[in-house]
C-alpha positions in Angstrom: -110.7 -7.8 -9.8 -109.3 -11.3 -10.0 -105.7 -11.9 -10.8 -104.6 -15.0 -12.5 -101.0 -16.2 -12.4 -99.3 -15.2 -15.5 -97.3 -17.7 -17.5 -94.0 -16.6 -18.9 -93.2 -17.9 -22.3 -90.0 -20.0 -22.3 -87.1 -18.2 -23.8 -86.8 -18.6 -27.5 -83.5 -20.3 -27.2 -85.0 -23.1 -25.1 -87.5 -23.8 -27.8 -84.9 -24.2 -30.5 -83.3 -27.5 -31.1 -79.6 -27.0 -30.9 -77.2 -29.6 -32.1 -73.7 -29.4 -30.8 -71.0 -29.7 -33.5 -69.4 -33.1 -33.7 -66.3 -32.5 -35.7 -64.0 -31.6 -32.7 -64.9 -34.8 -30.8 -64.5 -36.8 -34.0 -61.1 -35.2 -34.7 -59.9 -36.1 -31.1 -61.2 -39.6 -31.4 -59.5 -40.1 -34.8 -56.1 -38.8 -33.6 -56.4 -40.9 -30.5 -57.1 -44.1 -32.5 -54.1 -43.4 -34.8 -51.8 -42.9 -31.8 -53.2 -46.1 -30.2 -52.7 -48.2 -33.3 -49.2 -46.8 -33.7 -48.3 -47.7 -30.1 -49.4 -51.3 -30.7 -47.5 -51.5 -34.0 -50.6 -51.9 -36.1 -49.5 -48.9 -38.3 -46.4 -46.8 -38.7 -46.2 -43.9 -36.2 -47.4 -40.7 -37.8 -45.2 -37.6 -37.5 -46.8 -34.6 -35.8 -46.0 -32.4 -38.8 -48.2 -34.7 -41.0 -51.1 -34.2 -38.7 -50.6 -30.4 -38.6 -50.5 -30.3 -42.4 -54.2 -31.5 -42.3 -55.4 -28.1 -41.0 -57.4 -27.4 -44.1 -59.6 -30.4 -43.2 -60.7 -28.6 -40.0 -61.9 -25.7 -42.1 -63.9 -28.1 -44.4 -65.4 -29.9 -41.4 -66.3 -26.6 -39.7 -68.0 -25.3 -42.9 -70.0 -28.5 -43.3 -71.0 -28.5 -39.7 -72.3 -24.9 -39.8 -74.1 -25.3 -43.1 -75.8 -28.6 -42.8 -75.7 -30.1 -39.3 -79.1 -28.7 -38.1 -81.0 -29.6 -41.2 -79.4 -32.9 -42.0 -77.6 -34.1 -38.8 -77.1 -37.8 -39.7 -75.8 -37.3 -43.2 -73.6 -34.5 -41.9 -72.2 -36.7 -39.2 -71.6 -39.5 -41.8 -69.7 -37.1 -44.1 -67.6 -35.8 -41.2 -66.6 -39.4 -40.3 -65.7 -40.2 -43.8 -63.6 -37.0 -44.3 -61.7 -37.4 -41.0 -61.0 -41.1 -41.8 -59.7 -40.3 -45.3 -57.5 -37.5 -43.9 -56.0 -39.7 -41.2 -55.5 -42.5 -43.7 -53.6 -40.0 -45.9 -51.4 -38.9 -43.0 -50.6 -42.5 -42.1 -49.9 -43.9 -45.6 -48.7 -40.9 -47.7 -46.9 -38.5 -45.3 -44.7 -37.2 -48.2 -47.8 -35.7 -49.8 -48.5 -33.5 -46.8 -46.8 -30.1 -46.4 -47.2 -27.1 -44.1 -46.3 -24.9 -47.0 -49.7 -24.6 -48.8 -49.3 -20.8 -48.2 -45.9 -19.2 -48.1 -45.5 -15.6 -47.3 -42.2 -13.8 -47.0 -41.5 -10.1 -46.4 -40.4 -8.2 -49.4 -37.6 -6.6 -47.3 -36.1 -10.0 -46.6 -36.0 -11.0 -50.3 -36.6 -8.0 -52.6 -35.8 -9.8 -55.9 -36.5 -13.5 -55.8 -35.4 -15.5 -58.9 -35.8 -19.0 -60.2 -32.0 -19.6 -60.4 -29.0 -18.2 -58.7 -25.3 -19.1 -58.4 -22.0 -18.2 -56.7 -18.7 -18.4 -58.8 -15.8 -20.4 -57.5 -13.3 -17.5 -57.7 -10.7 -17.7 -54.9 -12.8 -19.8 -52.5 -11.0 -22.6 -50.7 -13.9 -23.6 -48.3 -17.7 -23.2 -48.4 -20.3 -22.9 -45.7 -23.7 -23.3 -47.2 -27.0 -22.7 -45.4 -30.4 -23.3 -46.9 -33.5 -21.9 -45.2 -36.9 -22.8 -46.7 -40.5 -23.9 -46.3 -42.0 -27.1 -47.4 -40.5 -28.2 -50.7 -38.8 -31.0 -52.6 -35.1 -30.4 -52.3 -32.2 -32.2 -54.0 -28.7 -31.3 -53.1 -25.8 -32.8 -55.1 -22.3 -32.1 -56.3 -21.0 -31.4 -59.8 -21.5 -27.6 -59.8 -19.3 -25.7 -62.2 -19.0 -22.8 -59.7 -19.2 -22.9 -55.9 -23.0 -23.1 -55.7 -25.8 -23.3 -58.2 -29.5 -23.3 -57.3 -32.7 -23.5 -59.3 -36.4 -23.7 -58.6 -39.6 -24.2 -60.6 -40.8 -20.8 -59.1 -39.2 -17.4 -58.8 -38.6 -17.7 -55.0 -34.8 -18.1 -54.5 -32.9 -15.5 -52.6 -29.1 -15.6 -52.2 -27.0 -13.9 -49.6 -23.2 -14.1 -50.3 -21.0 -13.2 -47.4 -17.9 -14.8 -48.8 -14.6 -13.2 -48.0 -11.3 -14.1 -49.6 -10.8 -17.9 -49.5 -13.8 -18.5 -47.2 -17.2 -19.0 -48.8 -20.3 -18.1 -46.8 -23.5 -18.5 -48.7 -27.1 -18.6 -47.6 -30.1 -19.5 -49.9 -33.6 -18.8 -48.8 -37.1 -19.2 -50.2 -38.8 -15.8 -50.8 -41.9 -14.3 -52.3 -45.5 -15.4 -51.7 -47.3 -18.3 -53.4 -50.2 -20.6 -53.0 -50.2 -24.3 -53.6 -47.9 -27.3 -52.8 -44.2 -27.5 -52.3 -41.6 -26.3 -54.9 -38.9 -28.3 -56.7 -35.5 -27.0 -55.7 -32.2 -28.3 -56.9 -28.9 -27.2 -55.4 -25.5 -28.1 -56.7 -22.1 -27.5 -55.0 -18.5 -27.9 -56.1 -17.2 -31.5 -55.5 -13.7 -30.5 -54.3 -14.6 -27.5 -52.2 -14.6 -28.5 -48.5 -18.3 -28.0 -47.5 -20.0 -27.3 -44.2 -23.7 -27.8 -45.0 -26.8 -26.8 -43.1 -30.5 -27.2 -44.0 -33.4 -25.7 -42.1 -36.7 -26.5 -43.7 -40.3 -27.5 -43.2 -42.2 -30.6 -44.3 -41.3 -32.0 -47.6 -39.0 -34.4 -49.5 -35.3 -34.1 -49.1 -32.5 -35.8 -51.1 -29.0 -35.0 -50.0 -26.5 -36.9 -52.3 -23.1 -35.9 -51.0 -21.2 -39.0 -52.0 -18.9 -37.1 -54.3 -18.8 -33.9 -52.3 -15.8 -33.1 -49.9 -18.0 -32.6 -46.9 -16.6 -31.5 -43.5 -20.0 -31.6 -41.6 -23.7 -31.5 -42.3 -26.7 -30.6 -40.2 -30.4 -31.0 -41.2 -33.1 -29.5 -39.1 -36.4 -30.4 -40.7 -40.0 -31.2 -40.2 -39.6 -33.5 -43.1 -41.7 -36.5 -43.9 -39.1 -38.1 -46.3 -35.4 -37.6 -46.1 -32.6 -39.4 -47.9 -29.0 -38.8 -47.2 -26.2 -40.3 -49.2 -23.1 -40.1 -47.1 -19.9 -38.5 -48.4 -16.6 -40.2 -48.8 -14.9 -38.7 -45.7 -11.6 -37.1 -45.2 -11.0 -37.3 -41.5 -14.0 -37.3 -39.1 -17.2 -36.1 -40.7 -20.2 -35.4 -38.5 -23.8 -35.5 -39.9 -26.8 -34.6 -37.7 -30.4 -34.8 -38.5 -33.0 -33.2 -36.1 -36.7 -32.9 -36.5 -40.0 -34.7 -37.1 -39.2 -36.7 -40.2 -41.3 -39.8 -40.4 -39.0 -41.6 -43.0 -35.2 -41.3 -43.0 -32.9 -43.3 -45.3 -29.2 -43.2 -44.9 -27.1 -44.6 -47.7 -23.6 -45.7 -47.0 -21.5 -45.9 -50.2 -19.1 -48.7 -50.8 -15.8 -48.1 -49.0 -17.3 -45.6 -46.5 -17.0 -46.4 -42.7 -20.0 -45.0 -40.8 -21.9 -45.2 -37.6 -25.6 -44.2 -37.3 -26.9 -43.4 -33.8 -30.7 -43.0 -33.3 -32.3 -41.1 -30.4 -35.8 -40.1 -29.3 -39.3 -40.5 -30.5 -41.3 -43.5 -31.7 -38.5 -45.0 -33.8 -38.2 -48.2 -35.8 -34.8 -48.8 -37.5 -33.5 -51.4 -39.9 -30.4 -52.0 -42.0 -30.4 -53.5 -45.4 -26.7 -52.7 -46.0 -24.8 -56.0 -45.9 -21.7 -54.3 -44.4 -23.6 -52.6 -41.5 -24.8 -54.4 -38.3 -27.4 -53.2 -35.8 -26.9 -53.2 -32.0 -29.7 -51.5 -30.1 -30.0 -47.9 -31.4 -26.6 -48.0 -33.3 -26.0 -49.2 -36.8 -22.3 -49.4 -37.7 -20.0 -50.7 -40.4 -17.3 -53.1 -39.2 -14.3 -50.8 -39.8 -15.7 -47.7 -38.2 -14.0 -48.0 -34.8 -10.5 -48.1 -36.3 -11.0 -46.0 -39.4 -9.3 -42.6 -39.6 -11.7 -41.4 -42.3 -15.3 -42.0 -41.2 -18.8 -40.5 -40.9 -20.7 -40.2 -37.7 -24.4 -39.8 -38.1 -26.8 -38.8 -35.2 -30.5 -38.7 -35.8 -32.7 -37.1 -33.0 -36.4 -36.4 -33.0 -39.7 -37.8 -33.9 -38.5 -39.9 -36.9 -40.6 -43.0 -37.1 -38.8 -45.1 -39.6 -35.1 -45.1 -40.3 -33.4 -47.3 -42.9 -29.7 -47.7 -43.4 -28.8 -49.1 -46.8 
């Protein structure tokens, strides 16, 4: 009985043509090119938060890659390149359109009854500490409230915690409920003549803080914002304003008659001044009367802000 060497069929896996997905390498290449162009000044630096806000694009690319890459590899690769290029172009040119708040979920225990508007009466209050905590949205904070605080939104999502006692106001406004879609429109008004200590903690979005007619004692913004505008108050004594975060565009407006200094720290930062009263020296932009003024505003900006304008 003769024996012939048996041949073992190659594993099925080795007979299958397998194409490795391309979207991860393309994503890394695209981000690397954006960072390189920003370092050489060919484009404005892109805030990290704007790139993170592109997470839905990864899901789209993954779906396209799984569904079509084996059958139509070249058209799939072309589509992935186009999508990644368009997404990075959006991040570089329209950062304000990007937000990490496409999905917002908040426990019902933290905000059982969210509303579209809320307020705190003036009563016996002599001072006000206001804190706003929220996700990505378009915020506008101004004076001219008839009470101590008035807030409104285009969604039923506002929650108010009032810890005021006697003459001391202590108010916190948060975004509650769950919703899908882009950022909200939130307007907050405060009393003009009530000494205000202001704090904002929020995600990516657009922020306009017009405090020019508000008696502000101090203000602090901690944001992942892509666009922030702060109109400085007319100070009584020394007023400190601090902005921390990954904002890509920050505008500081110095009203007529206000003495101010803006100090810029950290990140890939370009700063300019279009205010005829303010001069720039290194990372400091200052009005001429700041050093001797008794009533003045000191602004410190720290973080990944890429473009700062004083006007």
